[in-house]
PyMOL Python script that loads the backbone (N, CA, C, O; Angstrom):
from pymol import cmd

cmd.read_pdbstr("""\
ATOM      1  N   MET A   1       0.841  -1.181   0.000  1.00  0.00           N
ATOM      2  CA  MET A   1       0.000   0.000   0.000  1.00  0.00           C
ATOM      3  C   MET A   1       0.890   1.249   0.000  1.00  0.00           C
ATOM      4  O   MET A   1       1.369   1.702   1.039  1.00  0.00           O
ATOM      5  N   TYR A   2       1.086   1.775  -1.194  1.00  0.00           N
ATOM      6  CA  TYR A   2       2.032   2.885  -1.356  1.00  0.00           C
ATOM      7  C   TYR A   2       1.619   4.141  -0.606  1.00  0.00           C
ATOM      8  O   TYR A   2       2.475   4.942  -0.229  1.00  0.00           O
ATOM      9  N   PHE A   3       0.323   4.326  -0.383  1.00  0.00           N
ATOM     10  CA  PHE A   3      -0.106   5.587   0.231  1.00  0.00           C
ATOM     11  C   PHE A   3       0.423   5.720   1.661  1.00  0.00           C
ATOM     12  O   PHE A   3       0.691   6.835   2.109  1.00  0.00           O
ATOM     13  N   ARG A   4       0.577   4.629   2.372  1.00  0.00           N
ATOM     14  CA  ARG A   4       1.162   4.701   3.723  1.00  0.00           C
ATOM     15  C   ARG A   4       2.630   5.115   3.653  1.00  0.00           C
ATOM     16  O   ARG A   4       3.118   5.894   4.472  1.00  0.00           O
ATOM     17  N   ARG A   5       3.312   4.576   2.658  1.00  0.00           N
ATOM     18  CA  ARG A   5       4.729   4.905   2.508  1.00  0.00           C
ATOM     19  C   ARG A   5       4.900   6.377   2.131  1.00  0.00           C
ATOM     20  O   ARG A   5       5.861   7.013   2.563  1.00  0.00           O
ATOM     21  N   LEU A   6       3.984   6.927   1.333  1.00  0.00           N
ATOM     22  CA  LEU A   6       4.049   8.350   0.987  1.00  0.00           C
ATOM     23  C   LEU A   6       3.994   9.212   2.241  1.00  0.00           C
ATOM     24  O   LEU A   6       4.773  10.153   2.394  1.00  0.00           O
ATOM     25  N   ARG A   7       3.069   8.884   3.135  1.00  0.00           N
ATOM     26  CA  ARG A   7       2.945   9.657   4.371  1.00  0.00           C
ATOM     27  C   ARG A   7       4.203   9.507   5.217  1.00  0.00           C
ATOM     28  O   ARG A   7       4.724  10.495   5.735  1.00  0.00           O
ATOM     29  N   ASP A   8       4.694   8.281   5.361  1.00  0.00           N
ATOM     30  CA  ASP A   8       5.884   8.051   6.180  1.00  0.00           C
ATOM     31  C   ASP A   8       7.094   8.809   5.635  1.00  0.00           C
ATOM     32  O   ASP A   8       7.840   9.421   6.400  1.00  0.00           O
ATOM     33  N   LEU A   9       7.288   8.772   4.335  1.00  0.00           N
ATOM     34  CA  LEU A   9       8.409   9.500   3.736  1.00  0.00           C
ATOM     35  C   LEU A   9       8.277  11.003   3.970  1.00  0.00           C
ATOM     36  O   LEU A   9       9.253  11.676   4.301  1.00  0.00           O
ATOM     37  N   ARG A  10       7.077  11.513   3.798  1.00  0.00           N
ATOM     38  CA  ARG A  10       6.855  12.958   4.009  1.00  0.00           C
ATOM     39  C   ARG A  10       7.144  13.331   5.458  1.00  0.00           C
ATOM     40  O   ARG A  10       7.844  14.308   5.722  1.00  0.00           O
ATOM     41  N   GLU A  11       6.613  12.559   6.390  1.00  0.00           N
ATOM     42  CA  GLU A  11       6.814  12.867   7.802  1.00  0.00           C
ATOM     43  C   GLU A  11       8.276  12.697   8.211  1.00  0.00           C
ATOM     44  O   GLU A  11       8.791  13.488   9.001  1.00  0.00           O
ATOM     45  N   ASP A  12       8.946  11.676   7.684  1.00  0.00           N
ATOM     46  CA  ASP A  12      10.365  11.471   7.984  1.00  0.00           C
ATOM     47  C   ASP A  12      11.222  12.639   7.513  1.00  0.00           C
ATOM     48  O   ASP A  12      12.296  12.888   8.061  1.00  0.00           O
ATOM     49  N   ASN A  13      10.748  13.349   6.502  1.00  0.00           N
ATOM     50  CA  ASN A  13      11.474  14.505   5.961  1.00  0.00           C
ATOM     51  C   ASN A  13      10.933  15.830   6.488  1.00  0.00           C
ATOM     52  O   ASN A  13      11.247  16.895   5.957  1.00  0.00           O
ATOM     53  N   ASP A  14      10.113  15.751   7.545  1.00  0.00           N
ATOM     54  CA  ASP A  14       9.560  16.950   8.201  1.00  0.00           C
ATOM     55  C   ASP A  14       8.894  17.906   7.217  1.00  0.00           C
ATOM     56  O   ASP A  14       9.107  19.117   7.264  1.00  0.00           O
ATOM     57  N   MET A  15       8.090  17.342   6.331  1.00  0.00           N
ATOM     58  CA  MET A  15       7.376  18.149   5.352  1.00  0.00           C
ATOM     59  C   MET A  15       5.878  18.038   5.593  1.00  0.00           C
ATOM     60  O   MET A  15       5.396  17.071   6.182  1.00  0.00           O
ATOM     61  N   LYS A  16       5.163  19.034   5.132  1.00  0.00           N
ATOM     62  CA  LYS A  16       3.705  19.045   5.232  1.00  0.00           C
ATOM     63  C   LYS A  16       3.113  18.706   3.870  1.00  0.00           C
ATOM     64  O   LYS A  16       3.776  18.821   2.840  1.00  0.00           O
ATOM     65  N   GLN A  17       1.863  18.290   3.888  1.00  0.00           N
ATOM     66  CA  GLN A  17       1.194  17.967   2.631  1.00  0.00           C
ATOM     67  C   GLN A  17       1.225  19.143   1.673  1.00  0.00           C
ATOM     68  O   GLN A  17       1.392  18.959   0.467  1.00  0.00           O
ATOM     69  N   VAL A  18       1.066  20.331   2.191  1.00  0.00           N
ATOM     70  CA  VAL A  18       1.052  21.507   1.324  1.00  0.00           C
ATOM     71  C   VAL A  18       2.408  21.699   0.638  1.00  0.00           C
ATOM     72  O   VAL A  18       2.467  22.163  -0.501  1.00  0.00           O
ATOM     73  N   ASP A  19       3.496  21.345   1.327  1.00  0.00           N
ATOM     74  CA  ASP A  19       4.836  21.444   0.730  1.00  0.00           C
ATOM     75  C   ASP A  19       4.963  20.503  -0.465  1.00  0.00           C
ATOM     76  O   ASP A  19       5.473  20.884  -1.519  1.00  0.00           O
ATOM     77  N   ILE A  20       4.497  19.278  -0.288  1.00  0.00           N
ATOM     78  CA  ILE A  20       4.594  18.279  -1.355  1.00  0.00           C
ATOM     79  C   ILE A  20       3.677  18.657  -2.508  1.00  0.00           C
ATOM     80  O   ILE A  20       4.055  18.536  -3.673  1.00  0.00           O
ATOM     81  N   ALA A  21       2.484  19.111  -2.188  1.00  0.00           N
ATOM     82  CA  ALA A  21       1.539  19.522  -3.230  1.00  0.00           C
ATOM     83  C   ALA A  21       2.129  20.654  -4.066  1.00  0.00           C
ATOM     84  O   ALA A  21       2.007  20.654  -5.291  1.00  0.00           O
ATOM     85  N   GLU A  22       2.758  21.604  -3.414  1.00  0.00           N
ATOM     86  CA  GLU A  22       3.395  22.710  -4.137  1.00  0.00           C
ATOM     87  C   GLU A  22       4.511  22.189  -5.041  1.00  0.00           C
ATOM     88  O   GLU A  22       4.633  22.624  -6.186  1.00  0.00           O
ATOM     89  N   TYR A  23       5.314  21.273  -4.540  1.00  0.00           N
ATOM     90  CA  TYR A  23       6.401  20.676  -5.320  1.00  0.00           C
ATOM     91  C   TYR A  23       5.856  19.974  -6.568  1.00  0.00           C
ATOM     92  O   TYR A  23       6.458  20.037  -7.639  1.00  0.00           O
ATOM     93  N   LEU A  24       4.706  19.301  -6.414  1.00  0.00           N
ATOM     94  CA  LEU A  24       4.108  18.579  -7.538  1.00  0.00           C
ATOM     95  C   LEU A  24       3.262  19.472  -8.439  1.00  0.00           C
ATOM     96  O   LEU A  24       2.895  19.075  -9.545  1.00  0.00           O
ATOM     97  N   GLY A  25       2.953  20.682  -7.966  1.00  0.00           N
ATOM     98  CA  GLY A  25       2.123  21.597  -8.746  1.00  0.00           C
ATOM     99  C   GLY A  25       0.647  21.237  -8.711  1.00  0.00           C
ATOM    100  O   GLY A  25      -0.077  21.433  -9.688  1.00  0.00           O
ATOM    101  N   ILE A  26       0.206  20.705  -7.566  1.00  0.00           N
ATOM    102  CA  ILE A  26      -1.196  20.316  -7.405  1.00  0.00           C
ATOM    103  C   ILE A  26      -1.738  20.929  -6.126  1.00  0.00           C
ATOM    104  O   ILE A  26      -0.993  21.524  -5.347  1.00  0.00           O
ATOM    105  N   GLN A  27      -3.030  20.782  -5.917  1.00  0.00           N
ATOM    106  CA  GLN A  27      -3.641  21.263  -4.685  1.00  0.00           C
ATOM    107  C   GLN A  27      -3.365  20.290  -3.541  1.00  0.00           C
ATOM    108  O   GLN A  27      -3.182  19.093  -3.761  1.00  0.00           O
ATOM    109  N   GLN A  28      -3.337  20.813  -2.332  1.00  0.00           N
ATOM    110  CA  GLN A  28      -3.092  19.985  -1.154  1.00  0.00           C
ATOM    111  C   GLN A  28      -4.160  18.906  -1.020  1.00  0.00           C
ATOM    112  O   GLN A  28      -3.855  17.790  -0.600  1.00  0.00           O
ATOM    113  N   THR A  29      -5.397  19.216  -1.368  1.00  0.00           N
ATOM    114  CA  THR A  29      -6.469  18.223  -1.242  1.00  0.00           C
ATOM    115  C   THR A  29      -6.241  17.024  -2.171  1.00  0.00           C
ATOM    116  O   THR A  29      -6.575  15.891  -1.824  1.00  0.00           O
ATOM    117  N   VAL A  30      -5.678  17.277  -3.336  1.00  0.00           N
ATOM    118  CA  VAL A  30      -5.366  16.183  -4.267  1.00  0.00           C
ATOM    119  C   VAL A  30      -4.271  15.308  -3.666  1.00  0.00           C
ATOM    120  O   VAL A  30      -4.374  14.081  -3.678  1.00  0.00           O
ATOM    121  N   TYR A  31      -3.226  15.939  -3.142  1.00  0.00           N
ATOM    122  CA  TYR A  31      -2.154  15.158  -2.532  1.00  0.00           C
ATOM    123  C   TYR A  31      -2.670  14.360  -1.332  1.00  0.00           C
ATOM    124  O   TYR A  31      -2.268  13.216  -1.123  1.00  0.00           O
ATOM    125  N   SER A  32      -3.538  14.953  -0.566  1.00  0.00           N
ATOM    126  CA  SER A  32      -4.125  14.253   0.579  1.00  0.00           C
ATOM    127  C   SER A  32      -4.853  12.985   0.134  1.00  0.00           C
ATOM    128  O   SER A  32      -4.795  11.959   0.812  1.00  0.00           O
ATOM    129  N   ARG A  33      -5.529  13.060  -0.994  1.00  0.00           N
ATOM    130  CA  ARG A  33      -6.212  11.868  -1.524  1.00  0.00           C
ATOM    131  C   ARG A  33      -5.213  10.797  -1.930  1.00  0.00           C
ATOM    132  O   ARG A  33      -5.507   9.608  -1.804  1.00  0.00           O
ATOM    133  N   TYR A  34      -4.034  11.189  -2.416  1.00  0.00           N
ATOM    134  CA  TYR A  34      -2.989  10.205  -2.723  1.00  0.00           C
ATOM    135  C   TYR A  34      -2.595   9.461  -1.448  1.00  0.00           C
ATOM    136  O   TYR A  34      -2.529   8.232  -1.427  1.00  0.00           O
ATOM    137  N   GLU A  35      -2.334  10.230  -0.384  1.00  0.00           N
ATOM    138  CA  GLU A  35      -1.864   9.636   0.868  1.00  0.00           C
ATOM    139  C   GLU A  35      -2.928   8.759   1.529  1.00  0.00           C
ATOM    140  O   GLU A  35      -2.594   7.795   2.218  1.00  0.00           O
ATOM    141  N   ARG A  36      -4.170   9.077   1.331  1.00  0.00           N
ATOM    142  CA  ARG A  36      -5.245   8.285   1.940  1.00  0.00           C
ATOM    143  C   ARG A  36      -5.689   7.132   1.053  1.00  0.00           C
ATOM    144  O   ARG A  36      -6.530   6.328   1.454  1.00  0.00           O
ATOM    145  N   GLY A  37      -5.132   7.046  -0.145  1.00  0.00           N
ATOM    146  CA  GLY A  37      -5.468   5.957  -1.044  1.00  0.00           C
ATOM    147  C   GLY A  37      -6.790   6.140  -1.762  1.00  0.00           C
ATOM    148  O   GLY A  37      -7.336   5.180  -2.306  1.00  0.00           O
ATOM    149  N   TYR A  38      -7.314   7.361  -1.771  1.00  0.00           N
ATOM    150  CA  TYR A  38      -8.586   7.641  -2.433  1.00  0.00           C
ATOM    151  C   TYR A  38      -8.410   7.955  -3.911  1.00  0.00           C
ATOM    152  O   TYR A  38      -9.373   7.920  -4.678  1.00  0.00           O
ATOM    153  N   GLN A  39      -7.187   8.260  -4.308  1.00  0.00           N
ATOM    154  CA  GLN A  39      -6.914   8.601  -5.700  1.00  0.00           C
ATOM    155  C   GLN A  39      -5.572   7.988  -6.085  1.00  0.00           C
ATOM    156  O   GLN A  39      -4.609   8.060  -5.322  1.00  0.00           O
ATOM    157  N   THR A  40      -5.515   7.398  -7.247  1.00  0.00           N
ATOM    158  CA  THR A  40      -4.273   6.806  -7.740  1.00  0.00           C
ATOM    159  C   THR A  40      -3.298   7.908  -8.127  1.00  0.00           C
ATOM    160  O   THR A  40      -3.667   8.888  -8.775  1.00  0.00           O
ATOM    161  N   ILE A  41      -2.063   7.731  -7.724  1.00  0.00           N
ATOM    162  CA  ILE A  41      -1.047   8.746  -8.021  1.00  0.00           C
ATOM    163  C   ILE A  41      -0.529   8.544  -9.445  1.00  0.00           C
ATOM    164  O   ILE A  41      -0.175   7.426  -9.821  1.00  0.00           O
ATOM    165  N   PRO A  42      -0.481   9.603 -10.228  1.00  0.00           N
ATOM    166  CA  PRO A  42       0.057   9.483 -11.592  1.00  0.00           C
ATOM    167  C   PRO A  42       1.548   9.129 -11.574  1.00  0.00           C
ATOM    168  O   PRO A  42       2.274   9.490 -10.648  1.00  0.00           O
ATOM    169  N   VAL A  43       1.976   8.434 -12.590  1.00  0.00           N
ATOM    170  CA  VAL A  43       3.370   7.992 -12.684  1.00  0.00           C
ATOM    171  C   VAL A  43       4.331   9.170 -12.589  1.00  0.00           C
ATOM    172  O   VAL A  43       5.357   9.075 -11.915  1.00  0.00           O
ATOM    173  N   GLU A  44       4.018  10.267 -13.246  1.00  0.00           N
ATOM    174  CA  GLU A  44       4.946  11.407 -13.223  1.00  0.00           C
ATOM    175  C   GLU A  44       5.116  11.970 -11.812  1.00  0.00           C
ATOM    176  O   GLU A  44       6.200  12.440 -11.466  1.00  0.00           O
ATOM    177  N   HIS A  45       4.073  11.928 -11.003  1.00  0.00           N
ATOM    178  CA  HIS A  45       4.188  12.385  -9.611  1.00  0.00           C
ATOM    179  C   HIS A  45       4.975  11.377  -8.784  1.00  0.00           C
ATOM    180  O   HIS A  45       5.759  11.756  -7.914  1.00  0.00           O
ATOM    181  N   LEU A  46       4.769  10.124  -9.051  1.00  0.00           N
ATOM    182  CA  LEU A  46       5.500   9.074  -8.354  1.00  0.00           C
ATOM    183  C   LEU A  46       6.999   9.217  -8.600  1.00  0.00           C
ATOM    184  O   LEU A  46       7.796   9.096  -7.670  1.00  0.00           O
ATOM    185  N   ILE A  47       7.379   9.469  -9.830  1.00  0.00           N
ATOM    186  CA  ILE A  47       8.790   9.647 -10.181  1.00  0.00           C
ATOM    187  C   ILE A  47       9.371  10.877  -9.491  1.00  0.00           C
ATOM    188  O   ILE A  47      10.483  10.828  -8.965  1.00  0.00           O
ATOM    189  N   LYS A  48       8.625  11.972  -9.492  1.00  0.00           N
ATOM    190  CA  LYS A  48       9.106  13.196  -8.841  1.00  0.00           C
ATOM    191  C   LYS A  48       9.304  12.981  -7.344  1.00  0.00           C
ATOM    192  O   LYS A  48      10.270  13.474  -6.761  1.00  0.00           O
ATOM    193  N   LEU A  49       8.389  12.247  -6.729  1.00  0.00           N
ATOM    194  CA  LEU A  49       8.516  11.987  -5.294  1.00  0.00           C
ATOM    195  C   LEU A  49       9.697  11.075  -5.001  1.00  0.00           C
ATOM    196  O   LEU A  49      10.393  11.271  -4.005  1.00  0.00           O
ATOM    197  N   ALA A  50       9.932  10.092  -5.841  1.00  0.00           N
ATOM    198  CA  ALA A  50      11.093   9.223  -5.661  1.00  0.00           C
ATOM    199  C   ALA A  50      12.378  10.051  -5.747  1.00  0.00           C
ATOM    200  O   ALA A  50      13.303   9.844  -4.962  1.00  0.00           O
ATOM    201  N   ASP A  51      12.435  10.970  -6.681  1.00  0.00           N
ATOM    202  CA  ASP A  51      13.600  11.853  -6.799  1.00  0.00           C
ATOM    203  C   ASP A  51      13.744  12.744  -5.568  1.00  0.00           C
ATOM    204  O   ASP A  51      14.846  12.917  -5.047  1.00  0.00           O
ATOM    205  N   LEU A  52      12.641  13.300  -5.111  1.00  0.00           N
ATOM    206  CA  LEU A  52      12.662  14.191  -3.943  1.00  0.00           C
ATOM    207  C   LEU A  52      13.193  13.466  -2.712  1.00  0.00           C
ATOM    208  O   LEU A  52      14.049  13.989  -1.998  1.00  0.00           O
ATOM    209  N   TYR A  53      12.690  12.277  -2.468  1.00  0.00           N
ATOM    210  CA  TYR A  53      13.066  11.526  -1.274  1.00  0.00           C
ATOM    211  C   TYR A  53      14.324  10.678  -1.469  1.00  0.00           C
ATOM    212  O   TYR A  53      14.801  10.044  -0.528  1.00  0.00           O
ATOM    213  N   LYS A  54      14.858  10.667  -2.687  1.00  0.00           N
ATOM    214  CA  LYS A  54      16.060   9.890  -3.007  1.00  0.00           C
ATOM    215  C   LYS A  54      15.863   8.405  -2.705  1.00  0.00           C
ATOM    216  O   LYS A  54      16.706   7.755  -2.087  1.00  0.00           O
ATOM    217  N   VAL A  55      14.729   7.898  -3.161  1.00  0.00           N
ATOM    218  CA  VAL A  55      14.412   6.470  -3.064  1.00  0.00           C
ATOM    219  C   VAL A  55      13.953   6.009  -4.439  1.00  0.00           C
ATOM    220  O   VAL A  55      13.746   6.821  -5.341  1.00  0.00           O
ATOM    221  N   SER A  56      13.797   4.712  -4.590  1.00  0.00           N
ATOM    222  CA  SER A  56      13.311   4.198  -5.871  1.00  0.00           C
ATOM    223  C   SER A  56      11.781   4.201  -5.894  1.00  0.00           C
ATOM    224  O   SER A  56      11.122   4.211  -4.854  1.00  0.00           O
ATOM    225  N   VAL A  57      11.251   4.193  -7.094  1.00  0.00           N
ATOM    226  CA  VAL A  57       9.806   4.065  -7.259  1.00  0.00           C
ATOM    227  C   VAL A  57       9.348   2.734  -6.667  1.00  0.00           C
ATOM    228  O   VAL A  57       8.282   2.650  -6.056  1.00  0.00           O
ATOM    229  N   ASP A  58      10.163   1.696  -6.854  1.00  0.00           N
ATOM    230  CA  ASP A  58       9.829   0.391  -6.280  1.00  0.00           C
ATOM    231  C   ASP A  58       9.684   0.479  -4.760  1.00  0.00           C
ATOM    232  O   ASP A  58       8.789  -0.142  -4.186  1.00  0.00           O
ATOM    233  N   TYR A  59      10.551   1.239  -4.114  1.00  0.00           N
ATOM    234  CA  TYR A  59      10.450   1.404  -2.670  1.00  0.00           C
ATOM    235  C   TYR A  59       9.108   2.011  -2.288  1.00  0.00           C
ATOM    236  O   TYR A  59       8.430   1.511  -1.391  1.00  0.00           O
ATOM    237  N   ILE A  60       8.725   3.088  -2.967  1.00  0.00           N
ATOM    238  CA  ILE A  60       7.452   3.735  -2.668  1.00  0.00           C
ATOM    239  C   ILE A  60       6.301   2.768  -2.864  1.00  0.00           C
ATOM    240  O   ILE A  60       5.344   2.766  -2.090  1.00  0.00           O
ATOM    241  N   LEU A  61       6.394   1.949  -3.895  1.00  0.00           N
ATOM    242  CA  LEU A  61       5.324   1.005  -4.198  1.00  0.00           C
ATOM    243  C   LEU A  61       5.375  -0.241  -3.315  1.00  0.00           C
ATOM    244  O   LEU A  61       4.499  -1.102  -3.410  1.00  0.00           O
ATOM    245  N   GLY A  62       6.391  -0.346  -2.458  1.00  0.00           N
ATOM    246  CA  GLY A  62       6.473  -1.484  -1.561  1.00  0.00           C
ATOM    247  C   GLY A  62       6.991  -2.744  -2.213  1.00  0.00           C
ATOM    248  O   GLY A  62       6.688  -3.846  -1.757  1.00  0.00           O
ATOM    249  N   ARG A  63       7.771  -2.602  -3.279  1.00  0.00           N
ATOM    250  CA  ARG A  63       8.288  -3.758  -4.027  1.00  0.00           C
ATOM    251  C   ARG A  63       9.681  -4.149  -3.588  1.00  0.00           C
ATOM    252  O   ARG A  63      10.251  -5.079  -4.158  1.00  0.00           O
ATOM    253  N   GLU A  64      10.252  -3.488  -2.610  1.00  0.00           N
ATOM    254  CA  GLU A  64      11.600  -3.831  -2.141  1.00  0.00           C
ATOM    255  C   GLU A  64      11.521  -4.583  -0.840  1.00  0.00           C
ATOM    256  O   GLU A  64      12.551  -4.961  -0.281  1.00  0.00           O
TER     257      GLU A  64
END
""", "prot")
cmd.dss("prot")
cmd.show_as("cartoon", "prot")
cmd.util.cbc("prot")
cmd.orient("prot")
């Protein structure tokens, strides 16, 4: 369940949802839906987040 890992990565980096939403160029409410698993995250956002957190996309998706 990648949405749990998104929240953990954000919190581990002392960031707020609004910070991540701004980085992705989306509204905070959209990002919140990603973290709660209510909306599927687009691949391009997944890649940007992997770059931001310096982890692999596989890690975010729980494949490691």
